[in-house]
Every structure is written in structure tokens, then in C-alpha cells.
C-alpha positions as CSV (number, residue, x, y, z in Angstrom):
1,X,1.1,221.5,45.3
2,X,1.1,224.3,42.5
3,X,1.0,223.2,39.1
4,X,1.9,225.1,36.0
5,X,-0.3,223.2,33.8
6,X,-3.3,221.1,34.5
7,X,-5.1,219.2,31.5
8,X,-8.4,218.2,32.1
9,X,-8.6,214.7,30.0
10,X,-6.5,211.7,29.1
11,X,-7.3,211.1,25.2
12,X,-5.0,211.7,22.8
13,X,-5.1,215.4,22.7
14,X,-4.9,215.5,26.4
15,X,-1.9,213.8,26.6
16,X,0.2,215.5,23.9
17,X,-0.5,218.6,26.1
18,X,0.8,217.0,28.5
19,X,3.4,216.0,26.9
20,X,4.7,219.2,25.0
21,X,3.9,221.2,28.4
22,X,6.1,218.8,30.6
23,X,8.9,218.8,27.8
24,X,9.1,222.8,28.1
25,X,9.7,222.1,32.0
26,X,6.1,223.2,33.6
27,X,5.1,221.0,36.6
28,X,2.0,219.1,34.6
29,X,-0.5,217.0,35.9
30,X,-3.5,215.4,34.3
31,X,-6.9,214.7,35.4
32,X,-9.2,211.6,33.9
33,X,-11.8,209.0,34.0
34,X,-9.0,206.8,32.2
35,X,-6.2,207.2,29.8
36,X,-7.1,206.6,26.1
37,X,-10.8,208.2,26.3
38,X,-12.4,206.1,22.6
39,X,-9.2,204.5,21.3
40,X,-9.7,202.2,24.1
41,X,-13.4,200.7,22.5
42,X,-11.0,200.2,19.8
43,X,-9.3,197.0,19.0
44,X,-7.3,197.6,16.0
45,X,-6.0,200.6,15.0
46,X,-4.2,201.0,11.7
47,X,-3.7,204.7,10.5
48,X,-1.9,206.1,13.5
49,X,1.7,207.5,12.2
50,X,4.5,205.2,13.0
51,X,2.4,202.5,13.9
52,X,1.2,199.9,11.7
53,X,-1.1,198.1,14.1
54,X,-2.0,198.3,17.6
55,X,-4.7,198.2,20.4
56,X,-6.7,201.3,21.5
57,X,-5.3,199.8,25.1
58,X,-1.7,199.1,23.9
59,X,-1.2,202.6,22.2
60,X,-2.9,204.0,25.2
61,X,-0.4,203.2,26.9
62,X,2.5,204.1,25.2
63,X,0.7,207.6,25.5
64,X,1.1,207.5,29.1
65,X,4.2,206.0,29.3
66,X,6.0,208.6,27.5
67,X,4.1,211.6,28.9
68,X,5.6,210.3,32.8
69,X,9.1,210.0,31.3
70,X,9.1,213.4,31.3
71,X,7.4,213.7,34.5
72,X,3.9,214.6,33.7
73,X,1.8,213.4,37.0
74,X,-1.7,211.2,36.4
75,X,-4.5,211.5,38.9
76,X,-7.6,209.6,38.0
77,X,-10.3,211.5,39.2
78,X,-13.5,213.1,37.3
79,X,-13.2,216.9,37.8
80,X,-16.2,218.9,38.8
81,X,-15.3,222.0,38.5
82,X,-13.1,224.4,37.5
83,X,-12.7,228.4,39.2
84,X,-10.7,231.3,39.3
85,X,-8.7,232.5,41.9
86,X,-10.2,235.7,43.4
87,X,-6.9,236.9,44.3
88,X,-4.9,236.1,40.8
89,X,-8.2,236.3,37.9
90,X,-7.6,234.9,35.0
91,X,-3.9,233.8,36.3
92,X,-4.9,231.1,38.8
93,X,-7.3,228.5,38.7
94,X,-8.5,225.7,41.2
95,X,-9.3,222.5,39.5
96,X,-12.2,220.2,41.6
97,X,-12.9,217.2,42.2
98,X,-14.2,214.9,44.5
99,X,-11.2,213.6,46.1
100,X,-9.0,217.1,46.2
101,X,-7.9,220.6,44.6
102,X,-5.6,221.4,42.4
103,X,-4.2,224.8,41.6
104,X,-2.6,225.7,38.7
105,X,-2.0,229.0,36.1
106,X,-2.9,227.3,33.6
107,X,-6.0,224.9,32.5
108,X,-5.9,223.3,29.2
109,X,-9.6,221.4,28.2
110,X,-9.1,218.6,26.3
111,X,-12.1,216.1,27.7
112,X,-13.4,214.9,24.3
113,X,-16.6,213.2,24.0
114,X,-18.7,210.6,25.5
115,X,-20.5,208.3,22.8
116,X,-24.2,207.9,23.4
117,X,-24.9,204.0,24.0
């Protein structure tokens, strides 16, 4: 399937990017290992605008639910590579995971960071 936008990363930044993409009518996919990123490690969030107190898991769930309302697709897969298609360099991309390959015209990298142990 050809996507208009593939977002690599399912944290707040990645889901926000996917949400704005989908609201513009673009077929959008988020590729991520999990929803929420480091937010999932947080028991209590008190500094998010509009939210007085929430767990990281619950906030991540709300992010996903809102994105899904606008038609964002999610695949829980780790991205292995992103390559330009030779037939249309700079205009078409192939995003590979261990399970599948996805074609897109736009890639947004929003994969954040991994905390040190």
C-alpha cells in the first residue's frame, strides 16, 4: 500500500505529526515499537497542557485514540531502513521493517531517544 506519510516513532511528537498529516486528508501510518515512548515510564504527568494529572500510559492511549479517530494506521514494527526509490529519487521512499515494506511519498523521523540503563 502507498502511504502519503509514514511516521517513524510513536511518542508524542510522532503521533502529533501523524495527527496533523491525517487531518489534512493524507493516508498516514505510524511505525513504532510502542505508543508513548519514554512517557510510558512515567507514573504521573502533571505538566501537560489541559491535563491536571494522568499516567504516562493513559496519556499515550489518549494520543493513539485521537489519531485513530482521524484514520491514522499503526503498525507495531521496528524500522530497519529507509531508502529512496530509484525510480523517483527524493519523491518516493521504501520503509522496511522485519515484517513488511511500506511505500510512501513522505517520511517523518520522530523516534526520540532510548534512555541509558
